[in-house]
C-alpha positions as CSV (number, residue, x, y, z in Angstrom):
1,X,7.1,-63.6,-44.3
2,X,5.9,-60.4,-46.1
3,X,8.0,-57.4,-45.4
4,X,6.4,-54.3,-43.9
5,X,5.5,-51.6,-46.5
6,X,3.9,-48.1,-46.1
7,X,1.3,-47.1,-45.3
8,X,1.1,-48.8,-41.9
9,X,-1.5,-48.2,-39.2
10,X,0.3,-47.4,-35.9
11,X,-0.3,-49.2,-32.7
12,X,-2.8,-47.1,-30.8
13,X,-3.2,-46.6,-27.0
14,X,-6.2,-47.5,-24.9
15,X,-7.3,-45.0,-22.3
16,X,-6.9,-45.8,-18.6
17,X,-8.0,-43.4,-15.9
18,X,-5.7,-44.2,-13.0
19,X,-1.9,-44.8,-12.9
20,X,-0.7,-48.1,-11.6
21,X,2.4,-50.1,-10.7
22,X,3.2,-53.4,-12.3
23,X,6.4,-55.4,-13.0
24,X,4.8,-56.5,-16.2
25,X,4.8,-53.0,-17.7
26,X,7.3,-50.3,-18.6
27,X,6.2,-46.6,-18.2
28,X,7.2,-43.6,-20.4
29,X,6.3,-40.0,-20.6
30,X,3.5,-39.3,-23.1
31,X,4.9,-36.9,-25.8
32,X,2.7,-34.3,-27.3
33,X,3.3,-34.2,-31.0
34,X,2.5,-35.7,-34.4
35,X,2.6,-39.5,-34.5
36,X,5.1,-40.6,-37.2
37,X,6.3,-44.0,-38.6
38,X,9.6,-43.4,-40.3
39,X,10.7,-45.6,-43.2
40,X,14.4,-45.3,-43.8
41,X,16.3,-47.0,-46.6
42,X,19.8,-45.6,-47.1
43,X,19.2,-41.8,-47.7
44,X,15.6,-42.4,-48.8
45,X,13.1,-41.3,-46.1
46,X,9.3,-41.4,-45.8
47,X,7.8,-39.8,-42.7
48,X,4.3,-41.3,-42.5
49,X,1.6,-39.5,-40.4
50,X,-1.0,-41.4,-38.4
51,X,-3.4,-41.3,-41.3
52,X,-0.8,-42.4,-43.9
53,X,0.2,-39.0,-45.4
54,X,3.8,-37.8,-45.9
55,X,5.3,-35.3,-43.4
56,X,8.6,-34.9,-45.2
57,X,7.8,-31.4,-46.6
58,X,6.7,-30.2,-43.2
59,X,9.8,-31.3,-41.2
60,X,13.0,-30.9,-43.3
61,X,14.8,-30.9,-40.0
62,X,14.6,-34.7,-40.0
63,X,15.9,-35.2,-43.6
64,X,19.2,-36.7,-42.3
65,X,18.0,-39.1,-39.6
66,X,19.4,-41.9,-41.8
67,X,22.9,-40.8,-40.7
68,X,22.0,-41.7,-37.1
69,X,21.4,-45.4,-37.9
70,X,23.8,-48.3,-37.3
71,X,22.0,-50.2,-40.1
72,X,21.0,-49.4,-43.7
73,X,17.3,-49.8,-43.4
74,X,14.8,-49.4,-40.5
75,X,11.2,-48.7,-39.7
76,X,10.8,-46.6,-36.5
77,X,7.7,-45.6,-34.6
78,X,7.5,-42.4,-32.7
79,X,6.4,-38.8,-32.4
80,X,7.6,-35.6,-34.0
81,X,7.8,-33.0,-31.3
82,X,8.9,-29.4,-30.8
83,X,11.2,-29.6,-27.7
84,X,11.5,-26.3,-25.9
85,X,14.4,-25.0,-23.7
86,X,12.9,-26.8,-20.7
87,X,12.9,-30.1,-22.5
88,X,9.1,-30.2,-22.8
89,X,7.1,-30.9,-25.9
90,X,5.3,-27.7,-27.1
91,X,2.4,-28.7,-29.3
92,X,1.5,-25.1,-30.1
93,X,4.9,-24.4,-31.5
94,X,4.8,-27.6,-33.4
95,X,1.6,-26.6,-35.1
96,X,3.1,-23.3,-36.1
97,X,6.0,-25.1,-37.7
98,X,3.7,-27.5,-39.5
99,X,1.3,-24.8,-40.8
100,X,4.1,-22.5,-42.1
101,X,4.6,-23.5,-45.7
102,X,8.1,-21.9,-45.8
103,X,9.0,-22.5,-42.2
104,X,12.7,-21.9,-41.4
105,X,14.9,-24.8,-40.2
106,X,14.3,-25.3,-36.5
107,X,16.6,-27.3,-34.3
108,X,13.8,-27.7,-31.8
109,X,12.1,-30.2,-34.1
110,X,12.9,-33.8,-32.9
111,X,11.8,-37.3,-33.7
112,X,11.1,-39.1,-30.4
113,X,11.7,-42.7,-31.5
114,X,10.3,-45.3,-29.0
115,X,10.0,-48.4,-31.1
116,X,11.6,-50.2,-34.1
117,X,9.5,-52.5,-36.3
118,X,12.2,-53.6,-38.8
119,X,15.9,-53.2,-39.6
120,X,18.0,-54.4,-42.5
121,X,15.0,-56.2,-44.0
122,X,14.2,-58.1,-40.8
123,X,10.7,-57.6,-39.5
124,X,10.8,-57.7,-35.7
125,X,7.4,-56.3,-34.7
126,X,6.4,-59.7,-33.4
127,X,9.2,-59.7,-30.9
128,X,8.5,-58.7,-27.2
129,X,8.6,-54.9,-26.7
130,X,11.5,-55.0,-24.3
131,X,13.6,-56.9,-26.9
132,X,12.6,-54.3,-29.5
133,X,13.7,-51.5,-27.1
134,X,17.2,-53.1,-26.8
135,X,17.5,-53.4,-30.6
136,X,16.4,-49.8,-31.0
137,X,19.3,-48.6,-28.8
138,X,21.7,-50.7,-30.8
139,X,20.5,-49.5,-34.2
140,X,19.9,-45.8,-33.6
141,X,22.1,-43.1,-32.2
142,X,20.8,-40.0,-30.5
143,X,21.8,-37.5,-33.2
144,X,20.5,-35.9,-36.4
145,X,17.3,-34.9,-34.7
146,X,16.5,-38.3,-33.1
147,X,15.9,-38.7,-29.4
148,X,15.3,-42.1,-27.7
149,X,13.1,-41.7,-24.6
150,X,13.9,-43.5,-21.3
151,X,11.4,-45.6,-19.4
152,X,11.0,-47.2,-16.0
153,X,9.6,-50.6,-15.1
154,X,7.0,-51.1,-12.4
155,X,6.8,-47.6,-10.9
156,X,4.0,-46.1,-12.9
157,X,2.5,-44.0,-10.0
158,X,5.9,-42.4,-9.4
159,X,6.3,-41.4,-13.0
160,X,2.7,-40.1,-13.1
161,X,3.4,-37.8,-10.1
162,X,6.4,-36.4,-11.9
163,X,4.4,-35.8,-15.0
164,X,1.7,-34.0,-13.0
165,X,4.3,-31.9,-11.2
166,X,5.8,-30.8,-14.5
167,X,2.5,-30.2,-16.1
168,X,3.1,-32.8,-18.8
169,X,0.3,-34.5,-20.9
170,X,0.5,-37.8,-19.1
171,X,2.2,-41.2,-19.2
172,X,2.1,-44.4,-21.3
173,X,2.1,-47.9,-19.9
174,X,3.3,-50.7,-22.2
175,X,3.3,-54.5,-21.5
176,X,6.9,-55.7,-21.6
177,X,6.2,-58.8,-23.7
178,X,3.8,-57.1,-26.1
179,X,4.2,-57.6,-29.8
180,X,3.5,-54.6,-32.1
181,X,-0.1,-54.6,-33.2
182,X,-1.3,-52.5,-36.1
183,X,-4.5,-51.4,-34.3
184,X,-5.7,-49.9,-31.0
185,X,-4.4,-52.3,-28.4
186,X,-4.9,-53.2,-24.7
187,X,-1.2,-54.0,-24.5
188,X,-0.6,-50.2,-24.4
189,X,-2.4,-47.6,-22.1
190,X,-2.4,-43.8,-22.0
191,X,-3.0,-42.2,-18.6
192,X,-3.5,-38.4,-19.0
193,X,-2.6,-35.8,-16.4
194,X,-5.6,-33.5,-15.9
195,X,-6.0,-29.9,-14.8
196,X,-9.3,-28.6,-13.5
197,X,-11.0,-25.2,-13.6
198,X,-14.4,-23.6,-13.3
199,X,-16.1,-22.0,-16.3
200,X,-19.5,-20.5,-17.4
201,X,-21.6,-22.2,-20.0
202,X,-22.6,-19.8,-22.9
203,X,-24.0,-22.3,-25.4
204,X,-24.3,-25.8,-26.5
205,X,-24.3,-27.7,-29.8
206,X,-27.7,-28.5,-31.4
207,X,-27.1,-32.2,-31.1
208,X,-26.3,-31.9,-27.4
209,X,-22.8,-33.4,-27.5
210,X,-20.8,-30.4,-26.3
211,X,-20.9,-27.2,-24.4
212,X,-19.4,-23.8,-25.3
213,X,-17.7,-22.3,-22.2
214,X,-15.7,-19.3,-21.1
215,X,-14.3,-17.3,-18.2
216,X,-15.1,-13.7,-17.0
217,X,-12.4,-11.1,-17.3
218,X,-13.1,-7.4,-16.5
219,X,-16.8,-8.1,-16.8
220,X,-16.6,-9.8,-20.2
221,X,-17.1,-13.5,-20.8
222,X,-14.2,-14.8,-22.9
223,X,-14.7,-17.9,-25.0
224,X,-12.4,-20.8,-24.0
225,X,-13.6,-23.5,-26.3
226,X,-16.0,-26.3,-26.9
227,X,-15.9,-29.1,-24.3
228,X,-17.2,-32.6,-24.5
229,X,-19.6,-34.2,-22.0
230,X,-18.3,-36.4,-19.2
231,X,-21.4,-36.3,-17.0
232,X,-23.4,-39.2,-15.7
233,X,-26.7,-40.0,-17.5
234,X,-29.0,-38.3,-15.0
235,X,-26.9,-35.1,-14.9
236,X,-26.8,-34.9,-18.7
237,X,-30.6,-35.3,-18.9
238,X,-31.2,-32.7,-16.3
239,X,-28.8,-30.3,-18.0
240,X,-30.5,-30.5,-21.4
241,X,-33.9,-30.1,-19.8
242,X,-32.8,-26.9,-18.2
243,X,-30.7,-25.3,-21.0
244,X,-33.7,-24.6,-23.3
245,X,-35.3,-22.5,-20.5
246,X,-32.4,-20.0,-20.6
247,X,-31.9,-19.6,-24.4
248,X,-30.9,-16.2,-25.6
249,X,-30.8,-14.8,-29.2
250,X,-27.4,-13.2,-28.7
251,X,-24.0,-14.7,-28.1
252,X,-22.9,-14.1,-24.5
253,X,-19.2,-14.2,-25.3
254,X,-17.3,-11.0,-25.9
255,X,-16.1,-12.4,-29.3
256,X,-18.5,-14.8,-31.0
257,X,-16.7,-18.1,-31.8
258,X,-16.9,-19.5,-35.4
259,X,-19.1,-22.4,-34.5
260,X,-22.1,-23.6,-36.5
261,X,-25.3,-25.2,-35.2
262,X,-24.9,-23.6,-31.7
263,X,-27.7,-22.5,-29.3
264,X,-26.7,-19.6,-27.1
265,X,-27.8,-19.5,-23.4
266,X,-27.6,-17.0,-20.6
267,X,-24.5,-17.7,-18.6
268,X,-26.3,-18.9,-15.4
269,X,-24.6,-22.3,-15.2
270,X,-21.1,-23.1,-14.2
271,X,-19.2,-26.2,-15.0
272,X,-16.1,-27.9,-13.7
273,X,-13.9,-28.7,-16.7
274,X,-10.9,-31.1,-16.8
275,X,-8.4,-30.4,-19.6
276,X,-4.8,-31.2,-20.4
277,X,-3.5,-27.6,-21.3
278,X,-4.4,-24.2,-22.6
279,X,-3.6,-23.6,-26.2
280,X,-1.8,-20.5,-27.6
281,X,-5.3,-19.3,-28.6
282,X,-6.3,-19.4,-24.9
283,X,-8.7,-22.4,-25.5
284,X,-8.8,-25.7,-23.7
285,X,-7.2,-28.9,-25.2
286,X,-8.8,-32.3,-24.6
287,X,-11.5,-30.7,-22.3
288,X,-14.5,-32.4,-20.7
289,X,-17.3,-31.1,-18.5
290,X,-17.4,-33.3,-15.4
291,X,-19.7,-31.3,-13.1
292,X,-22.5,-28.7,-13.4
293,X,-23.2,-26.0,-10.9
294,X,-26.4,-23.8,-10.9
295,X,-25.6,-20.1,-10.4
296,X,-28.6,-17.9,-10.5
297,X,-26.6,-14.7,-10.2
298,X,-24.4,-15.1,-13.3
299,X,-22.0,-12.2,-13.9
300,X,-23.8,-10.1,-16.5
């Protein structure tokens, strides 16, 4: 059998809309960070990003994770996260750390290791997930910046409710007997926790794939991001028949966003948007327009 070598394509999740219970699945919190496959051989470390690039320079905090192993060599799959004082993953803080070329050492940077693909030159990715989880706990200690997340079996709805209550990104469902596949797989699901709000539409992309939206504050429309479409076909067609009738030459937002190929409209339409969180720049993350409301009064 050929041994695993970098770069590897990580096993990716398939989206599922609703949480579920099943004795055939384990359920984990969905961590909000940078996907990372860690290749450890003695003191040699290669932190591989999802697209195959090295993350070593960006996260020196993980340079000694080899000292947390009960084996000489291992390949771990997981997520690099910034864990705040409440124990939550803060993606905005993680981005700051990543972008800062001379970022100071930060103890909040952690590798959340949830899978092991190989140890001591034994490839085990073909073994059932639950067996790999047990090997992971035997081979890796929670120290030197490594955390091993817990999981529950069967009770996906209960975990989802907890994730919603704590305003987490969502949960992950993984089939207990699943092998590790180096592709997007239906053995693993992601179920996101959504938040909802009402916004005004101030523009749309020329190709008609996204809306530019914002909220009013003290009489000014503040830009909150570009949101994708999650409308049914009839609503989408009706929307893009109407938008050209309310075109305007000037940007309706107080500060014009740096977006190319945008058509501005009078903010006469509202939309219900679902999103995962608000970024540090006060814009939506993972946002979708799910409903359109006609408002002839506007607020201008």
